[in-house]
C-alpha positions in Angstrom: 50.7 -2.9 75.0 47.2 -4.3 75.6 45.8 -0.8 75.4 47.6 -0.1 72.2 46.3 -3.3 70.6 42.8 -2.4 71.7 43.0 1.0 70.1 44.4 -0.5 66.9 41.6 -3.1 66.8 38.9 -0.4 67.3 40.4 1.6 64.5 40.4 -1.4 62.1 36.7 -2.1 63.0 35.8 1.5 62.4 37.5 1.5 59.0 35.7 -1.7 58.0 32.3 -0.3 59.0 33.1 2.9 57.2 33.8 1.0 54.0 30.6 -1.0 54.2 28.5 2.1 54.6 30.1 3.6 51.5 28.8 0.7 49.4 25.6 1.7 47.8 22.5 -0.5 48.1 20.8 -1.9 44.9 18.6 0.9 43.4 15.7 0.3 41.1 16.2 2.6 38.1 13.0 3.5 36.2 13.7 4.2 32.6 11.5 6.7 30.7 8.5 4.8 29.3 7.2 6.3 26.2 5.6 3.3 24.6 2.2 1.9 25.7 3.5 -1.6 26.3 6.2 -0.5 28.8 3.6 1.7 30.5 1.3 -1.3 30.9 3.7 -4.1 31.7 6.4 -2.1 33.4 9.2 -3.3 31.1 10.7 -2.1 27.9 11.6 -4.6 25.2 13.5 -2.3 22.9 10.7 -2.0 20.4 11.1 0.1 17.3 9.8 3.7 17.5 6.1 4.2 16.8 5.3 4.8 13.2 4.9 8.4 12.1 1.8 9.9 10.5 3.5 9.6 7.2 4.1 5.9 7.7 0.4 5.4 8.5 -0.6 7.4 5.4 1.6 5.0 3.3 0.2 1.8 4.8 -3.2 0.6 3.6 -5.9 -0.2 6.2 -6.6 -3.9 6.9 -9.6 -5.6 5.4 -11.2 -7.9 7.9 -13.4 -10.0 5.7 -12.6 -10.0 2.0 -11.4 -7.4 -0.4 -14.3 -8.4 -2.7 -16.9 -8.0 -0.1 -19.9 -6.0 -1.3 -21.3 -3.4 1.1 -25.0 -3.0 1.9 -27.4 -1.4 4.3 -26.6 -2.2 7.9 -22.8 -2.4 7.5 -20.9 0.0 9.8 -17.7 1.5 8.3 -14.7 3.2 9.6 -13.7 5.9 7.1 -10.2 7.4 7.6 -9.3 10.6 5.8 -5.6 11.1 6.8 -4.9 14.5 8.2 -8.6 15.4 8.4 -10.0 14.6 11.8 -13.3 16.2 11.1 -14.0 13.7 8.3 -12.5 10.6 9.9 -15.4 8.8 11.7 -17.6 5.7 11.8 -20.5 5.8 9.3 -23.4 3.4 9.0 -24.9 2.5 5.6 -28.5 3.6 5.7 -31.5 1.8 4.2 -30.9 3.7 1.0 -27.4 2.2 0.7 -25.5 5.4 1.3 -23.3 7.0 4.0 -23.4 10.8 4.7 -20.2 12.6 5.3 -19.3 16.3 6.0 -18.5 18.4 3.0 -19.5 15.8 0.3 -22.9 14.7 1.7 -24.4 11.4 0.6 -22.1 8.8 -0.9 -23.5 5.7 -2.4 -22.0 2.6 -0.8 -24.3 -0.3 -1.7 -22.7 -3.0 -3.9 -19.3 -1.4 -3.7 -16.2 -2.9 -2.2 -14.5 -1.1 0.7 -11.7 -0.1 -1.7 -14.2 1.1 -4.3 -16.0 3.3 -1.7 -12.6 4.7 -0.7 -11.9 5.6 -4.3 -15.3 7.3 -4.7 -14.8 9.3 -1.5 -11.3 10.3 -2.6 -12.7 11.6 -6.0 -15.5 13.6 -4.3 -13.1 15.2 -1.8 -10.6 16.1 -4.6 -13.4 17.9 -6.4 -12.9 21.3 -4.8 -12.4 20.3 -1.1 -9.0 18.7 -0.5 -6.0 18.8 -2.9 -4.6 15.3 -2.4 -6.9 13.3 -0.1 -5.8 9.9 1.2 -8.8 7.8 2.2 -9.2 4.3 3.6 -12.3 2.3 4.4 -12.6 -0.7 6.7 -15.6 -2.6 7.9 -16.1 -2.0 11.6 -19.2 -4.2 11.9 -21.1 -6.3 9.4 -24.8 -6.2 8.8 -26.7 -8.7 10.9 -28.0 -12.1 10.0 -31.5 -13.4 10.8 -32.6 -16.7 12.1 -36.3 -17.8 12.2 -38.3 -20.8 13.0 -37.5 -23.7 15.3 -34.7 -22.3 17.4 -34.8 -21.2 21.1 -34.4 -17.5 20.4 -35.2 -16.5 16.8 -34.2 -13.0 15.8 -31.5 -10.7 14.5 -27.8 -11.2 15.5 -24.5 -9.6 14.7 -22.5 -11.3 12.0 -18.8 -12.2 12.4 -16.6 -13.6 9.7 -16.4 -17.4 9.0 -19.8 -18.2 10.5 -21.7 -21.3 9.5 -25.4 -22.1 9.8 -24.5 -24.4 12.7 -22.8 -21.6 14.6 -25.7 -19.3 13.9 -28.1 -21.9 15.4 -25.9 -22.1 18.5 -26.0 -18.3 18.9 -29.8 -18.5 18.7 -29.9 -20.9 21.6 -29.9 -24.1 19.6 -32.6 -26.1 17.9 -36.1 -26.5 19.5 -37.3 -30.0 20.2 -39.4 -30.0 17.1 -36.7 -28.6 14.7 -35.6 -30.3 11.5 -31.9 -30.5 12.3 -30.3 -31.8 9.2 -31.1 -29.1 6.7 -32.4 -25.5 6.8 -33.6 -22.9 4.3 -31.0 -20.2 3.6 -31.9 -16.9 1.8 -29.0 -15.0 0.4 -28.9 -11.8 -1.5 -26.1 -10.5 -3.7 -25.5 -8.5 -6.9 -27.1 -11.2 -9.0 -30.3 -11.2 -6.9 -31.9 -13.3 -4.1 -31.7 -17.0 -3.8 -33.5 -19.4 -1.4 -32.2 -23.0 -1.1 -32.1 -25.8 1.4 -28.6 -26.4 2.8 -26.9 -28.5 5.4 -26.0 -26.9 8.7 -22.3 -26.8 7.8 -22.9 -24.3 5.1 -21.1 -20.9 5.3 -23.2 -17.9 6.3 -22.9 -14.4 4.9 -23.9 -11.0 6.3 -27.6 -10.2 5.8 -28.5 -13.9 5.2 -31.7 -15.3 6.7 -32.0 -18.8 8.1 -35.3 -20.6 8.4 -35.4 -23.7 10.6 -38.4 -25.7 9.7 -40.4 -28.1 11.9 -40.1 -31.8 11.5 -43.2 -33.8 10.9 -42.3 -37.0 12.8 
């Protein structure tokens, strides 16, 4: 009897072990990752499919500064001609106020808005080159500003939107010990001409402006 019980017990233990072995261990399942976010972060959040080329063509390019901003020499532009990789590129406005593109050559950009320049490029491309061109222009980098006089490092610096005279002085290393710190002379040029006035340091700064920090006399 004891032998039969021992055999029965062994069979029960064997069956239990067999059942445990049949249970599968947790397995990490890697889902196909077709979107950049999931490739970077290792997790998919069920985002909508990427926009098609047609969707990009229908959506206007963003304007970083102001739709009424007037272009000038020193501005660097990103010109996108949809479906035309040979024309899509970054172009700098030269000292003459123009950009030079394949097929259409020199295109005057000075004093135009980005939208106005896009319309001009479209018209030139439509004139015997592309049947229905779709063009967008955005500002990739603004022309620099200049700061002179009593600052630690006078010179030319890249402009970014929403700058003030005070932030420009900080970029130039701050005022020198002899600087007049309350007001500076600001030279600004636009379509109406050039103006030169004394302004407080909280005044907004524009691309291409020149700041002169004078020396105090006491």
